[in-house]
C-alpha positions as CSV (number, residue, x, y, z in Angstrom):
1,M,17.0,-38.2,3.4
2,T,19.8,-36.8,5.7
3,A,21.1,-38.4,8.8
4,A,19.3,-35.7,10.8
5,Q,16.2,-36.4,9.3
6,S,16.4,-39.9,9.6
7,V,16.3,-39.7,13.4
8,V,13.5,-37.0,14.0
9,Q,11.2,-38.0,16.6
10,H,7.9,-36.3,15.8
11,P,6.0,-34.6,18.6
12,T,3.0,-36.8,19.8
13,H,0.6,-34.2,20.4
14,G,0.2,-30.5,19.5
15,R,-0.5,-29.7,15.6
16,F,0.2,-26.2,14.6
17,E,-2.9,-24.9,12.6
18,P,-3.4,-21.1,12.2
19,N,-6.5,-19.8,13.9
20,R,-5.7,-16.0,13.4
21,V,-4.0,-13.5,11.6
22,L,-1.9,-11.2,14.1
23,I,-1.4,-7.8,12.9
24,H,0.7,-5.2,14.6
25,Y,1.1,-1.4,13.5
26,G,3.8,1.3,14.4
27,E,3.3,4.9,13.8
28,I,-0.5,4.8,14.9
29,A,0.9,4.1,18.3
30,L,2.4,7.3,18.7
31,K,-0.9,9.4,18.0
32,G,-1.8,10.1,21.6
33,R,-5.5,11.0,21.8
34,N,-6.1,10.7,17.9
35,R,-4.8,6.9,18.2
36,S,-8.3,5.6,18.2
37,R,-9.3,7.2,14.9
38,F,-6.4,5.8,13.3
39,E,-7.0,2.3,14.9
40,K,-10.6,2.4,13.6
41,A,-9.8,3.6,10.1
42,L,-6.9,0.6,9.9
43,R,-9.8,-2.0,11.0
44,H,-12.6,-0.5,8.7
45,N,-10.1,-0.6,5.6
46,L,-8.9,-4.2,6.5
47,R,-12.8,-5.3,6.8
48,H,-13.5,-3.5,3.6
49,R,-10.8,-5.3,1.7
50,L,-12.0,-8.6,3.0
51,R,-15.6,-7.9,2.2
52,A,-14.5,-7.3,-1.4
53,A,-13.0,-10.6,-1.6
54,G,-16.3,-11.9,-0.2
55,L,-15.0,-12.6,3.2
56,R,-16.5,-11.5,6.7
57,P,-14.3,-12.8,9.3
58,E,-14.3,-11.1,13.0
59,I,-11.5,-8.4,13.5
60,H,-10.7,-7.8,16.9
61,Q,-8.1,-5.4,18.7
62,G,-6.2,-5.0,22.0
63,H,-2.8,-4.6,23.5
64,Q,-1.7,-2.6,20.2
65,R,-2.5,-5.1,17.9
66,I,-5.3,-6.3,15.6
67,W,-6.3,-9.7,14.8
68,V,-8.5,-11.6,12.1
69,D,-10.2,-14.9,13.5
70,L,-9.6,-17.6,11.2
71,D,-12.1,-20.1,12.6
72,G,-14.6,-21.6,9.8
73,L,-12.4,-20.4,7.2
74,A,-10.8,-22.5,4.3
75,A,-7.0,-22.3,3.8
76,S,-7.5,-20.2,0.4
77,D,-9.3,-17.7,2.9
78,C,-6.6,-17.3,5.1
79,D,-4.5,-16.6,2.2
80,E,-6.8,-14.0,1.2
81,V,-6.7,-12.4,4.7
82,M,-2.9,-12.5,4.3
83,Q,-3.0,-10.9,0.9
84,A,-5.3,-8.2,2.2
85,A,-2.8,-7.4,5.2
86,S,-0.1,-7.0,2.9
87,E,-1.8,-4.2,0.6
88,T,-3.5,-2.4,3.7
89,P,-1.5,0.9,4.6
90,G,-1.0,1.2,8.3
91,I,0.4,-2.4,8.9
92,V,3.8,-2.9,9.9
93,T,3.8,-6.7,10.3
94,Y,1.4,-9.6,10.0
95,Q,1.8,-13.5,10.5
96,P,-0.6,-16.3,10.5
97,V,-0.5,-17.7,14.2
98,H,-2.1,-20.4,16.6
99,F,-3.4,-18.8,19.2
100,L,-3.7,-20.6,22.9
101,P,-6.2,-18.6,24.9
102,A,-5.9,-18.3,28.6
103,T,-8.8,-18.8,30.9
104,G,-8.9,-17.7,34.5
105,H,-8.4,-21.2,35.7
106,S,-5.8,-22.3,33.0
107,D,-2.3,-23.9,34.3
108,R,0.2,-21.6,32.7
109,Q,2.9,-24.3,32.6
110,A,0.5,-26.6,30.8
111,L,-0.3,-23.8,28.3
112,L,3.4,-23.4,27.8
113,E,4.0,-27.3,27.3
114,Q,1.2,-27.0,24.5
115,A,2.9,-24.1,22.9
116,R,6.3,-26.0,22.9
117,M,4.8,-28.9,21.1
118,L,3.1,-26.5,18.6
119,L,6.3,-25.0,17.7
120,A,7.9,-28.2,17.3
121,D,5.3,-29.2,14.9
122,L,5.7,-25.9,12.8
123,A,9.4,-26.7,12.8
124,N,8.7,-30.1,11.5
125,R,6.7,-28.5,8.5
126,V,8.9,-25.4,7.5
127,D,11.4,-26.0,4.6
128,H,14.9,-26.8,6.1
129,P,17.6,-25.8,4.1
130,G,20.9,-27.8,4.4
131,K,22.9,-26.8,7.5
132,G,20.0,-24.4,8.3
133,T,20.0,-22.3,11.7
134,F,17.2,-21.5,13.7
135,A,16.4,-19.1,16.6
136,V,13.5,-18.9,19.3
137,R,12.3,-15.4,20.3
138,V,9.9,-15.1,23.1
139,K,8.1,-12.0,24.2
140,R,6.4,-11.8,27.5
141,A,3.9,-9.0,27.8
142,D,2.6,-10.8,30.9
143,K,5.6,-10.3,33.1
144,R,4.0,-12.1,35.7
145,F,4.6,-15.4,34.0
146,P,6.8,-17.6,36.5
147,L,9.9,-18.3,33.7
148,P,11.9,-15.8,32.1
149,S,12.1,-15.5,28.4
150,D,15.6,-17.2,27.9
151,Q,14.6,-20.4,30.0
152,I,11.5,-20.3,27.8
153,A,13.4,-20.2,24.5
154,A,15.8,-22.8,25.5
155,R,13.0,-25.3,26.2
156,I,11.3,-24.5,23.0
157,G,14.8,-24.7,21.1
158,Q,15.4,-28.2,22.6
159,S,12.0,-29.4,21.7
160,I,12.5,-28.2,18.3
161,I,16.0,-30.1,18.0
162,E,14.2,-33.3,19.0
163,H,11.3,-33.1,16.9
164,S,12.3,-31.7,13.7
165,P,15.4,-31.5,11.2
166,W,16.5,-28.2,12.9
167,E,19.6,-28.8,14.5
168,R,21.8,-25.8,14.7
169,V,21.0,-22.5,16.8
170,D,22.1,-19.2,15.5
171,L,20.7,-16.3,17.5
172,K,22.4,-13.6,15.5
173,H,21.7,-14.5,12.1
174,P,19.1,-17.5,12.0
175,D,17.6,-18.8,8.5
176,Q,14.4,-19.3,10.5
177,T,12.8,-17.7,13.6
178,F,10.2,-19.3,15.8
179,H,8.3,-16.9,18.2
180,L,5.8,-17.2,21.2
181,D,4.4,-14.1,22.4
182,I,2.8,-14.4,26.0
183,Y,0.3,-12.0,26.9
184,L,-2.4,-11.8,29.5
185,D,-5.2,-13.5,27.4
186,G,-3.0,-16.1,26.0
187,M,0.0,-17.3,23.9
188,Y,0.6,-16.8,20.2
189,C,2.9,-19.4,18.3
190,Y,4.1,-18.6,14.9
191,G,7.4,-18.7,12.5
192,T,7.8,-16.1,9.7
193,R,6.7,-12.5,10.5
194,Y,5.9,-10.7,7.0
195,R,6.6,-7.1,6.5
196,G,3.3,-5.0,5.6
197,L,3.5,-1.5,4.3
198,G,3.5,0.3,7.1
199,G,2.6,4.0,7.0
200,L,-0.8,5.2,8.1
201,P,-4.4,3.9,7.2
202,V,-6.0,5.4,4.4
203,G,-8.5,8.1,5.6
204,P,-7.4,10.4,8.3
205,G,-5.0,12.1,6.1
206,G,-7.7,13.8,3.8
207,R,-8.6,13.3,0.0
208,G,-6.2,14.2,-2.6
209,L,-6.5,14.2,-6.6
210,A,-3.7,12.6,-8.2
211,L,-2.9,13.6,-12.0
212,L,-2.5,10.2,-13.6
213,S,-0.5,10.4,-16.6
214,G,0.0,6.6,-17.6
215,G,3.8,6.7,-16.8
216,I,5.8,5.4,-14.2
217,D,6.0,8.4,-11.8
218,S,2.5,9.4,-11.1
219,P,1.0,5.9,-9.9
220,V,3.8,5.8,-7.4
221,A,3.3,9.3,-6.3
222,A,-0.6,8.2,-5.7
223,F,0.7,5.2,-3.6
224,V,2.9,7.2,-1.5
225,M,0.2,9.7,-0.3
226,A,-2.4,6.7,0.1
227,K,0.5,5.1,2.6
228,R,0.4,8.4,4.4
229,G,-3.2,8.3,5.0
230,C,-4.6,10.1,1.8
231,R,-7.7,9.0,0.0
232,V,-6.9,9.2,-3.6
233,D,-8.7,9.7,-6.7
234,F,-7.3,10.0,-10.2
235,L,-7.5,12.5,-12.9
236,H,-6.3,11.4,-16.7
237,F,-6.3,13.4,-19.8
238,T,-7.1,11.4,-23.0
239,A,-8.2,11.6,-26.7
240,S,-11.2,9.9,-26.1
241,P,-12.5,9.2,-22.6
242,A,-16.1,7.5,-23.6
243,Q,-14.1,5.2,-26.1
244,Q,-11.5,4.2,-23.4
245,R,-13.8,3.4,-20.7
246,K,-14.8,0.5,-22.8
247,D,-11.3,-0.8,-22.9
248,A,-10.7,-2.5,-19.6
249,D,-7.1,-3.3,-20.4
250,H,-6.2,0.4,-21.1
251,A,-3.0,1.0,-19.4
252,V,-4.5,3.9,-17.3
253,I,-7.5,1.8,-16.5
254,Q,-5.4,-0.9,-15.3
255,L,-3.3,1.6,-13.2
256,A,-6.2,2.6,-11.3
257,R,-7.4,-0.7,-10.6
258,Q,-4.1,-1.8,-9.4
259,L,-3.6,1.2,-7.2
260,S,-7.1,0.8,-5.7
261,R,-5.6,-2.3,-4.0
262,Y,-3.7,0.0,-1.7
263,T,-6.3,3.2,-1.6
264,G,-9.4,0.7,-0.9
265,H,-11.9,2.8,-2.9
266,S,-10.8,5.3,-5.9
267,R,-12.5,7.0,-9.0
268,L,-10.7,7.6,-12.1
269,F,-12.0,10.8,-14.0
270,M,-11.0,10.9,-17.6
271,V,-11.4,13.9,-19.6
272,P,-10.5,15.1,-23.2
273,Y,-7.6,17.3,-24.2
274,D,-9.0,18.3,-27.2
275,H,-10.7,21.5,-26.3
276,F,-7.1,22.7,-24.8
277,D,-5.7,21.6,-28.3
278,M,-8.2,23.4,-30.3
279,A,-7.5,26.5,-28.1
280,L,-3.9,26.2,-28.7
281,H,-2.6,27.5,-32.2
282,G,0.3,29.1,-33.2
283,D,4.1,28.6,-32.3
284,Q,4.4,29.1,-28.8
285,R,8.3,28.5,-28.7
286,G,8.4,25.8,-26.4
287,H,5.9,26.8,-23.9
288,E,3.3,24.2,-24.8
289,V,4.1,21.6,-22.4
290,I,4.1,24.1,-19.5
291,L,0.9,25.6,-20.6
292,F,-0.8,22.4,-20.9
293,R,0.3,21.8,-17.1
294,R,-1.0,24.8,-15.9
295,F,-4.1,23.8,-17.8
296,V,-4.4,20.4,-16.0
297,A,-3.6,22.1,-12.7
298,R,-6.8,24.4,-13.1
299,T,-8.9,21.4,-14.3
300,G,-7.8,19.4,-11.6
301,E,-8.6,22.2,-8.9
302,A,-11.9,22.7,-10.4
303,L,-12.6,18.9,-10.0
304,A,-10.9,18.6,-6.7
305,K,-13.4,21.4,-5.3
306,R,-16.5,19.3,-6.5
307,L,-14.7,16.1,-5.0
308,K,-13.7,18.1,-1.6
309,A,-10.3,17.1,-2.4
310,L,-7.4,19.3,-0.5
311,A,-4.7,19.0,-2.9
312,L,-3.6,17.7,-6.1
313,I,-0.9,15.2,-6.1
314,T,1.9,14.6,-9.1
315,G,4.8,12.4,-9.8
316,D,7.2,15.4,-10.5
317,S,10.9,14.6,-9.6
318,L,13.1,17.5,-9.5
319,G,15.2,17.6,-12.8
320,Q,14.1,14.4,-14.0
321,V,12.7,16.0,-17.3
322,A,12.6,19.6,-18.9
323,S,9.3,20.3,-17.5
324,Q,10.2,19.3,-13.9
325,T,12.8,22.1,-13.3
326,M,12.3,24.0,-10.2
327,E,11.2,27.2,-12.4
328,N,8.8,25.0,-14.3
329,M,7.2,23.6,-11.2
330,V,6.8,27.0,-9.8
331,S,5.1,28.2,-12.9
332,T,2.6,25.2,-12.8
333,S,1.9,25.9,-9.2
334,L,1.1,29.5,-9.5
335,A,-1.7,28.6,-11.8
336,V,-3.8,27.6,-9.0
337,R,-4.5,28.1,-5.3
338,I,-4.9,24.6,-4.6
339,P,-1.7,22.9,-3.1
340,I,0.3,20.6,-5.5
341,M,1.6,17.7,-3.5
342,R,5.2,16.1,-5.1
343,P,6.2,13.4,-3.0
344,L,8.6,12.1,-5.4
345,V,10.3,15.7,-5.9
346,G,13.7,14.3,-4.4
347,L,13.8,10.7,-5.4
348,D,16.1,9.2,-7.9
349,K,14.5,7.6,-10.9
350,A,15.9,4.2,-9.7
351,D,13.9,4.8,-6.3
352,I,10.9,5.4,-7.9
353,V,11.0,2.3,-10.2
354,D,11.9,0.1,-7.3
355,I,8.4,1.2,-5.6
356,A,6.8,1.0,-8.9
357,R,7.9,-2.8,-9.3
358,R,6.9,-3.6,-5.6
359,I,3.4,-2.3,-5.8
360,G,2.9,-3.8,-9.4
361,T,2.4,-0.5,-11.6
362,Y,5.7,-1.0,-13.4
363,E,4.9,-3.5,-16.1
364,M,1.7,-1.4,-16.8
365,S,3.5,1.8,-17.0
366,I,5.7,0.8,-19.7
367,Q,3.0,-0.3,-22.0
368,P,3.2,1.4,-25.6
369,Y,1.1,4.5,-24.7
370,K,1.3,8.1,-25.7
371,D,0.0,10.4,-23.1
372,C,-0.9,14.0,-24.1
373,C,2.5,15.6,-23.2
374,A,3.9,13.2,-25.7
375,L,1.8,15.3,-28.4
376,L,3.4,18.4,-27.7
377,D,6.7,20.4,-28.4
378,H,9.4,17.5,-27.5
379,R,11.9,20.4,-26.5
380,P,10.2,22.4,-23.9
381,R,11.6,25.4,-22.2
382,T,13.4,24.7,-19.0
383,R,12.8,28.0,-17.7
384,T,9.6,29.8,-17.9
385,L,8.1,32.7,-16.4
386,P,4.7,32.9,-14.9
387,Y,3.9,36.2,-16.3
388,N,4.8,35.2,-19.9
389,L,2.6,32.4,-19.3
390,E,-0.2,34.3,-18.1
391,N,-0.2,36.6,-21.3
392,I,-0.1,33.7,-23.4
393,E,-3.1,32.3,-21.8
394,Q,-4.9,35.2,-22.1
395,Q,-4.4,35.7,-25.9
396,L,-5.4,32.0,-26.3
397,G,-8.4,32.1,-23.5
398,L,-6.6,29.1,-21.8
399,T,-8.1,30.8,-18.7
400,D,-11.8,31.1,-19.9
401,P,-14.2,28.9,-17.5
402,A,-16.1,27.9,-20.5
403,L,-13.0,25.9,-21.6
404,L,-12.5,24.3,-17.9
405,Q,-16.4,23.5,-18.2
406,A,-16.7,22.0,-21.4
407,T,-13.7,19.6,-20.4
408,L,-15.3,18.4,-17.3
409,D,-18.7,18.0,-19.2
410,D,-17.0,15.3,-21.0
411,A,-15.5,13.5,-18.1
412,V,-16.1,9.8,-17.5
413,C,-16.0,8.1,-14.1
414,L,-15.1,4.7,-13.3
415,Q,-14.7,3.1,-10.0
416,F,-12.5,0.8,-8.5
417,A,-12.3,-1.1,-4.9
418,A,-9.4,-3.2,-3.6
419,G,-8.4,-4.2,-6.9
420,R,-11.9,-4.8,-8.6
421,D,-14.0,-2.6,-11.1
422,L,-17.4,-1.3,-9.5
423,E,-20.6,-0.9,-11.3
424,T,-20.9,3.0,-12.3
């Protein structure tokens, strides 16, 4: 025990117990007349995520913030609420708070005194590094409060020094920050503010169909689009869809399940590539990979029409591999009318890997697994011409609607919600 800890005087009243999780959003606040639609989507997505975990807490909104009531929930349930907030696009920050309600007859000074003791109690519980520093931040949304923010912060800081191991104040680079937000309806006391995913809530951005290969890039592309408000379903080409649907540990099934933590609800369509494989014969002199990518795009376009998806999503990054040169991406896009979104097109591989690690897909993506492109020519052309590809496709019958229909007829669909499998 340090000398500082030996003389700590514990507060005689006021125990910090989180009774809400306070959530702030950012970009949604800039939406003007459409803001209510985005706010509603965010509340809906968070509620859906919590119900998938078996929780039905009250969710409220006001003053550009959302809060989840923790009354009646166990400590483990609070952790589940925090986990849900961390995986819900549209949330910028979230934190467990002790809320002190203000009524019309409340003594504001008495409420402040209670907040002061609550934050001192919180400071006494937070791990204290040797020679650690702290700061107090006070936000007064209620400008009628009689004391200025700096005086309130000084009072709370003095109480923390008297009642906890924290002794040193550093307002620029503190090891720990304690917060008091003062609103008309009451005061929020809290410590650490956690960063959310940011972006926009899933839903208002329309629906997209992600071409999921099983590698590192395509899951990240799906996540990035979900974070911009897009509902995302997945299309994957495989050797035996019916067989692989029984394997819950299959890499692509794991990826779709993990991504549903962020998308909320997604469908994975697995289709066979053997119809394409049987149609492809002879030496196509390095065109095989691009021919296949064009066939995948056409299949995706047909499925997207059924799903009312507005665009395809790929993990293409310019110049990363031979099939992702500018010329080859153009050749692929010209095979369809539907837009192809490439959210990773300007990112370095290291940046993509960093995102994959953060969202939990990297380890799944590097499992030994040969996707269909790996079975084709390992030396694809870096520059293809669309009219040459069209001539080859006509000769081989790769644009025959019956070929697409046969591929989709053998599709297998799995559904996932908030990281869990749904019955299909």
